[in-house]
C-alpha positions as CSV (number, residue, x, y, z in Angstrom):
1,M,0.0,0.0,0.0
2,I,1.2,3.5,-0.8
3,Y,1.0,4.5,2.9
4,D,3.7,2.1,3.8
5,Y,6.3,4.3,2.0
6,S,8.2,7.5,2.9
7,V,10.3,10.0,1.0
8,T,12.8,12.6,2.1
9,T,11.8,16.2,1.6
10,G,14.1,18.7,-0.1
11,I,15.2,19.9,3.3
12,G,16.0,16.4,4.6
13,E,13.0,15.6,6.6
14,T,11.2,12.2,6.4
15,L,7.7,12.4,5.0
16,N,5.5,9.4,5.7
17,L,2.9,8.9,3.0
18,S,0.5,7.7,5.6
19,E,0.1,11.5,6.3
20,F,-1.8,11.7,3.0
21,K,-4.5,9.1,3.9
22,G,-7.8,10.3,2.4
23,K,-6.0,12.6,-0.2
24,V,-5.5,12.3,-3.9
25,I,-1.8,12.2,-4.6
26,M,0.2,12.9,-7.8
27,V,3.8,11.6,-7.7
28,V,6.0,13.1,-10.5
29,N,9.7,12.8,-11.3
30,T,10.9,16.2,-12.5
31,A,13.9,17.9,-14.0
32,T,14.8,21.5,-14.5
33,G,16.6,21.2,-17.8
34,C,14.2,19.1,-19.8
35,G,11.9,19.7,-22.8
36,F,9.0,18.9,-20.5
37,T,10.2,21.3,-17.8
38,P,7.4,23.8,-18.7
39,Q,5.0,21.2,-17.2
40,Y,5.9,22.8,-13.8
41,A,3.4,25.5,-14.7
42,P,0.3,23.3,-15.2
43,I,1.4,21.2,-12.2
44,E,1.5,24.3,-10.1
45,Q,-1.9,25.3,-11.4
46,L,-3.3,21.9,-10.4
47,Y,-1.9,22.4,-6.9
48,K,-3.5,25.9,-6.7
49,D,-6.8,24.7,-8.0
50,Y,-7.2,21.4,-6.1
51,H,-5.0,21.4,-3.0
52,E,-7.8,22.7,-0.8
53,K,-10.0,19.9,-2.2
54,G,-7.5,17.2,-1.2
55,L,-4.8,17.0,-3.8
56,E,-1.2,16.5,-2.7
57,I,1.8,16.6,-5.1
58,L,5.1,14.8,-4.6
59,D,7.7,16.4,-6.8
60,I,10.7,14.1,-6.9
61,P,13.5,15.6,-8.9
62,C,15.6,13.0,-10.8
63,N,18.8,13.3,-12.7
64,Q,18.7,9.9,-14.4
65,F,17.4,11.1,-17.8
66,G,19.9,13.1,-19.8
67,R,21.3,14.5,-16.6
68,Q,18.6,17.2,-16.8
69,A,18.4,17.9,-13.0
70,P,22.1,18.5,-12.2
71,G,21.7,21.0,-9.3
72,T,21.5,20.5,-5.6
73,D,18.1,20.2,-4.0
74,A,18.3,23.9,-3.0
75,E,19.2,25.0,-6.5
76,I,16.4,23.0,-8.0
77,H,13.9,24.5,-5.5
78,E,15.1,28.0,-6.3
79,F,14.9,27.4,-10.0
80,C,11.3,26.3,-9.7
81,K,10.3,29.2,-7.4
82,I,11.9,31.7,-9.8
83,H,10.7,30.4,-13.1
84,F,7.4,28.7,-12.2
85,N,6.4,30.2,-8.9
86,T,5.9,26.7,-7.5
87,T,4.4,26.3,-4.1
88,F,4.0,22.5,-3.9
89,P,6.5,20.7,-1.8
90,Q,9.6,19.2,-3.5
91,M,11.3,16.1,-2.3
92,K,15.0,15.3,-2.3
93,K,16.5,14.4,-5.7
94,A,16.3,10.6,-6.2
95,D,16.6,7.8,-8.6
96,V,13.4,6.3,-10.0
97,N,15.0,3.3,-11.8
98,G,17.8,0.9,-11.1
99,E,19.5,-0.5,-8.0
100,N,19.3,2.9,-6.1
101,E,15.7,3.7,-7.0
102,L,13.3,4.9,-4.3
103,P,11.3,2.0,-2.9
104,L,8.2,4.1,-3.6
105,Y,9.0,3.9,-7.3
106,T,9.5,0.2,-7.2
107,Y,6.0,0.0,-5.8
108,L,4.4,2.5,-8.2
109,K,5.9,0.7,-11.3
110,S,4.6,-2.6,-10.0
111,Q,1.1,-1.1,-9.9
112,K,1.1,0.7,-13.2
113,G,3.6,-0.2,-15.9
114,F,4.4,1.6,-19.1
115,E,1.6,1.5,-21.7
116,G,3.0,3.7,-24.4
117,F,3.4,7.4,-25.2
118,D,0.6,9.7,-26.1
119,E,0.7,11.5,-29.4
120,H,3.2,14.3,-28.9
121,E,5.8,16.1,-31.0
122,L,8.5,14.3,-29.0
123,K,6.9,10.8,-29.2
124,K,8.9,9.5,-32.2
125,L,12.2,10.9,-30.9
126,L,11.7,9.2,-27.5
127,E,10.7,5.9,-29.1
128,E,13.7,5.9,-31.5
129,M,16.1,6.8,-28.7
130,F,14.8,4.0,-26.4
131,A,14.7,1.4,-29.2
132,K,18.4,2.0,-30.0
133,A,19.3,1.4,-26.3
134,D,17.0,-1.6,-25.7
135,P,14.8,-3.4,-28.3
136,D,12.5,-4.5,-25.5
137,W,12.2,-1.1,-23.8
138,Y,8.4,-0.8,-24.2
139,K,7.8,-4.1,-22.3
140,K,9.5,-2.8,-19.2
141,P,7.7,-0.9,-16.4
142,D,10.6,1.5,-15.9
143,I,10.1,5.2,-15.9
144,K,11.1,6.3,-19.4
145,W,11.7,10.0,-18.9
146,N,11.2,13.1,-16.8
147,F,7.6,14.1,-15.8
148,T,6.0,10.7,-15.6
149,K,3.0,11.1,-13.3
150,F,1.3,8.5,-11.0
151,I,-2.1,9.3,-9.6
152,I,-3.2,7.7,-6.3
153,D,-6.8,7.8,-5.1
154,R,-8.1,8.6,-1.6
155,Q,-7.9,5.0,-0.6
156,G,-4.2,4.7,-1.6
157,N,-4.7,2.8,-4.9
158,V,-2.4,3.7,-7.8
159,V,-5.1,4.4,-10.4
160,A,-3.3,6.0,-13.3
161,R,0.1,6.5,-14.9
162,F,0.7,9.4,-17.3
163,E,3.8,9.6,-19.4
164,P,5.4,13.0,-20.0
165,T,3.8,13.1,-23.5
166,A,0.2,13.0,-21.9
167,D,-1.8,16.2,-22.3
168,M,-2.0,17.8,-18.9
169,S,-5.8,18.2,-19.3
170,K,-6.1,14.4,-19.1
171,V,-4.1,14.4,-15.9
172,E,-6.5,17.1,-14.5
173,E,-9.6,15.2,-15.6
174,C,-8.3,12.1,-13.7
175,I,-7.6,14.1,-10.6
176,K,-11.0,15.9,-10.7
177,A,-12.8,12.6,-11.0
178,L,-11.1,11.4,-7.8
179,L,-11.7,14.5,-5.8
């Protein structure tokens, strides 16, 4: 269950996800130097629009994809505040794949695997890049790139996974339906 996990905040405190019982949670791996970085703006808007109604956002910066989150936790936080006026909490930078991945991500991927990219201007580029590295890439549940989003309902169930190519309006529709 999602409530069995904890993460470390950007300032080094432990955050037990059991604190979010009864809330809708969006977990997203982010990066400050990515083509999808502008998604910080609609993510912040979701937080402003739905936090009071029970939405929590766990922003987990990750430097595993093209080294696009190279800064310290403090530098990443400052970048987001300055460029996107973010108010949602940021966690400590962490791995989402591999031997050092956060246990939370091991769980999330076991609940919702990769189902393909949505139509997007970067879809073909991403697919070609992954196919060169691993012919079976699409069969694996691994996080493929920055800004992959998992949505957890008020009962702690992982109900959706949105790849970075997903239109943010689809993410919002999912969240609204759960609130």
